[in-house]
Residue frames relative to the residue before (quaternion, step in Angstrom):
aa qw qx qy qz dx dy dz
M 1.0000 0.0000 0.0000 0.0000 0.00 0.00 0.00
A 0.1086 -0.8086 0.5771 0.0364 3.57 -0.79 0.97
A 0.2029 -0.7512 0.6166 0.1201 3.55 -0.95 0.87
L 0.1503 -0.7934 0.5874 0.0541 3.53 -0.82 1.02
G 0.2162 -0.7694 0.5881 0.1246 3.56 -0.87 0.94
G 0.2977 -0.7482 0.5643 0.1821 3.55 -1.02 0.77
I 0.7859 -0.2095 0.2027 0.5454 3.53 -1.04 -0.79
T 0.0941 -0.8017 0.5889 0.0393 3.55 -0.89 0.88
L 0.3467 -0.6817 0.5976 0.2408 3.51 -1.25 0.51
S 0.0816 -0.8305 0.5510 -0.0036 3.56 -0.69 1.05
I 0.1159 -0.7358 0.6588 0.1051 3.48 -1.30 0.54
S 0.0038 0.8026 -0.5959 0.0261 3.55 -1.06 0.67
T 0.3695 -0.7199 0.5398 0.2322 3.54 -1.05 0.73
A 0.7156 0.3895 -0.2392 0.5282 3.60 1.24 -0.21
T 0.0105 0.8192 -0.5722 0.0372 3.55 0.00 1.25
A 0.6692 0.4515 -0.3032 0.5063 3.58 1.12 -0.47
Q 0.4165 -0.7002 0.5248 0.2466 3.54 -1.12 0.68
T 0.2776 0.7427 -0.5515 0.2590 3.54 0.17 1.31
T 0.5912 -0.5371 0.4310 0.4198 3.55 -1.26 0.05
G 0.5587 0.6051 -0.4542 0.3398 3.55 -1.22 0.53
F 0.6615 -0.5123 0.3861 0.3885 3.53 -1.38 0.08
Y 0.0043 -0.7823 0.6226 0.0189 3.56 -1.23 0.51
L 0.2130 -0.7420 0.6236 0.1233 3.54 -1.33 0.48
G 0.0204 0.7947 -0.6064 0.0159 3.55 -1.16 0.56
G 0.0164 -0.7970 0.6035 0.0140 3.53 -1.27 0.22
G 0.0078 -0.8089 0.5878 0.0076 3.52 -1.28 0.16
V 0.1786 -0.7410 0.6349 0.1262 3.52 -1.36 0.33
G 0.2138 0.7852 -0.5644 0.1383 3.57 -1.16 0.48
P 0.6992 -0.4587 0.3303 0.4377 3.56 -1.27 -0.15
S 0.1909 -0.7349 0.6353 0.1411 3.54 -1.31 0.42
L 0.0543 -0.7944 0.6046 -0.0212 3.57 -0.59 1.19
T 0.0702 -0.8122 0.5791 -0.0058 3.57 -0.56 1.17
E 0.4566 -0.6965 0.4910 0.2557 3.58 -0.86 1.00
S 0.5814 -0.5420 0.4683 0.3858 3.56 -1.25 0.44
T 0.1207 -0.8092 0.5736 0.0401 3.55 -1.08 0.66
S 0.4911 -0.6302 0.5114 0.3164 3.57 -1.28 0.36
L 0.2552 -0.7325 0.6121 0.1541 3.54 -1.08 0.79
R 0.1808 -0.8239 0.5327 0.0692 3.59 -0.63 1.13
E 0.8111 0.0632 -0.0052 0.5815 3.57 1.14 -0.59
F 0.1603 0.7396 -0.6431 0.1176 3.54 -1.06 0.92
N 0.7846 -0.1865 0.0484 0.5893 3.57 -0.07 1.31
G 0.7794 -0.1223 0.0425 0.6130 3.53 1.07 0.84
P 0.6653 -0.5209 0.3461 0.4077 3.60 -1.21 0.33
V 0.0315 -0.7540 0.6558 0.0224 3.56 -1.18 0.72
S 0.1368 -0.7921 0.5871 0.0957 3.58 -1.17 0.44
G 0.8152 0.2654 -0.2099 0.4700 3.53 -1.21 0.63
T 0.5233 0.6368 -0.4130 0.3874 3.60 1.16 0.36
R 0.1185 -0.7847 0.6075 0.0336 3.56 -0.87 1.05
V 0.2032 -0.7441 0.6254 0.1177 3.52 -1.15 0.73
K 0.1261 -0.7795 0.6114 0.0506 3.57 -0.83 1.05
F 0.2456 -0.7932 0.5498 0.0908 3.55 -1.05 0.87
D 0.4522 -0.6385 0.5529 0.2864 3.54 -1.23 0.61
P 0.5730 -0.5322 0.4594 0.4211 3.61 -1.19 0.34
G 0.1244 -0.8038 0.5802 0.0426 3.55 -1.03 0.79
F 0.4948 -0.6289 0.4965 0.3362 3.53 -1.15 -0.62
Q 0.1198 -0.7691 0.6220 0.0846 3.53 -1.31 0.35
F 0.0382 -0.7446 0.6619 0.0778 3.49 -1.27 0.50
R 0.0832 -0.8097 0.5809 -0.0010 3.54 -1.09 0.70
F 0.1064 -0.7681 0.6265 0.0789 3.52 -1.28 0.38
T 0.1627 -0.7828 0.5997 0.0340 3.51 -1.17 0.75
A 0.0214 -0.7443 0.6670 0.0246 3.52 -1.16 0.75
G 0.1048 0.8209 -0.5498 0.1135 3.55 -0.78 1.00
Y 0.2858 -0.7260 0.5997 0.1778 3.48 -1.40 0.03
H 0.3147 -0.7163 0.5946 0.1854 3.55 -0.87 1.05
I 0.2801 -0.7697 0.5565 0.1390 3.56 -0.46 1.24
T 0.7452 -0.0209 0.0419 0.6652 3.54 1.09 -0.90
P 0.6641 -0.4663 0.3537 0.4652 3.64 -1.17 0.03
W 0.6984 0.4713 -0.2553 0.4743 3.62 1.22 -0.43
L 0.8065 0.2545 -0.0784 0.5279 3.61 1.10 -0.66
A 0.0166 0.7784 -0.6266 0.0335 3.53 -1.01 0.94
A 0.2065 -0.7235 0.6423 0.1461 3.56 -1.27 0.54
E 0.0482 0.8258 -0.5573 0.0714 3.57 -0.89 0.93
L 0.2788 -0.6883 0.6379 0.2039 3.51 -1.40 0.34
E 0.0689 -0.7958 0.6016 -0.0048 3.55 -0.96 0.94
S 0.0927 0.7780 -0.6167 0.0767 3.56 -0.98 0.85
G 0.1213 0.7845 -0.6034 0.0757 3.55 -1.30 0.02
V 0.4102 -0.6728 0.5486 0.2793 3.54 -1.27 -0.45
N 0.1297 -0.7428 0.6532 0.0680 3.55 -1.08 0.90
Y 0.0541 -0.8051 0.5907 -0.0020 3.60 -0.89 0.96
N 0.0760 0.7673 -0.6338 0.0610 3.56 -0.99 0.93
G 0.3589 -0.7023 0.5720 0.2251 3.57 -1.04 0.82
I 0.4755 -0.6414 0.5119 0.3169 3.58 -1.19 0.51
K 0.3165 -0.7640 0.5408 0.1539 3.58 -0.78 1.09
S 0.7839 -0.1846 0.1528 0.5728 3.58 0.85 -0.98
I 0.1684 -0.7318 0.6499 0.1174 3.51 -1.35 0.44
T 0.5106 -0.6659 0.4511 0.3040 3.56 -0.76 1.07
G 0.8358 0.1948 -0.1597 0.4878 3.57 -0.87 1.01
A 0.6243 0.5255 -0.3539 0.4571 3.61 1.20 -0.10
S 0.4093 -0.7081 0.5166 0.2535 3.58 -0.98 0.81
E 0.7805 0.1453 -0.0708 0.6039 3.56 1.23 -0.48
A 0.0430 -0.7988 0.6001 0.0031 3.58 -0.99 0.82
R 0.1444 0.7715 -0.6019 0.1468 3.56 -0.03 1.30
G 0.4799 0.6408 -0.4934 0.3400 3.54 -0.78 1.01
S 0.2075 -0.7677 0.5921 0.1304 3.51 -1.32 0.00
L 0.3076 -0.7038 0.6080 0.2010 3.50 -1.38 0.27
V 0.0218 -0.7858 0.6177 -0.0226 3.56 -0.80 1.05
N 0.0814 -0.7823 0.6174 0.0147 3.56 -0.84 1.06
A 0.0835 -0.7619 0.6397 0.0576 3.55 -1.16 0.69
P 0.0931 -0.8348 0.5412 0.0380 3.61 0.18 1.25
L 0.1262 -0.7420 0.6510 0.0987 3.53 -1.29 0.46
L 0.0220 -0.8154 0.5767 -0.0455 3.56 -0.63 1.17
A 0.1872 -0.7182 0.6563 0.1353 3.53 -1.20 0.67
N 0.0728 -0.8374 0.5412 -0.0239 3.58 -0.56 1.18
L 0.1749 -0.6860 0.6882 0.1587 3.49 -1.31 0.56
V 0.1315 -0.8059 0.5765 0.0307 3.57 -0.68 1.12
V 0.0862 -0.7663 0.6364 0.0204 3.55 -0.79 1.11
Q 0.0825 0.8029 -0.5817 0.1007 3.55 -0.75 1.05
C 0.4032 -0.6898 0.5475 0.2485 3.53 -1.24 0.52
P 0.4360 -0.6951 0.4950 0.2857 3.62 -0.63 1.03
S 0.5880 -0.6377 0.3673 0.3357 3.58 -0.91 0.93
T 0.6320 0.5355 -0.3533 0.4347 3.63 1.02 -0.58
K 0.6963 0.4540 -0.2692 0.4865 3.62 1.16 -0.53
C 0.7584 0.4200 -0.1943 0.4589 3.62 1.14 -0.57
R 0.3246 0.7807 -0.4926 0.2062 3.61 1.16 0.21
H 0.6797 0.5015 -0.3045 0.4402 3.59 0.95 -0.78
W 0.6251 0.5341 -0.3485 0.4501 3.64 1.22 -0.19
A 0.6038 0.5983 -0.3540 0.3901 3.58 1.16 -0.47
């Protein structure tokens, strides 16, 4: 199952690329691909689950080790309602994901990268 994020609105307390701690967050749409259902109170076959567009919010906490390198933890919640299930007369339910990511961020400070823009 793959969750796809679209355009997100983000806020961050660390807009400058300096050393130190920073926090960030964002909200936006959550688009989840249709998936195959292999088991539901026993084995099933040929069953697809389709999802409605949903929403996601996320937050990030990190530390700029140098102006070029940061380490961060990112988490949040993705929510999608179930649109349909093949062969089911009714499909009430939802999918909620809470990912946890550990990121290394490499970036070029704006004063060094002006000629690339």
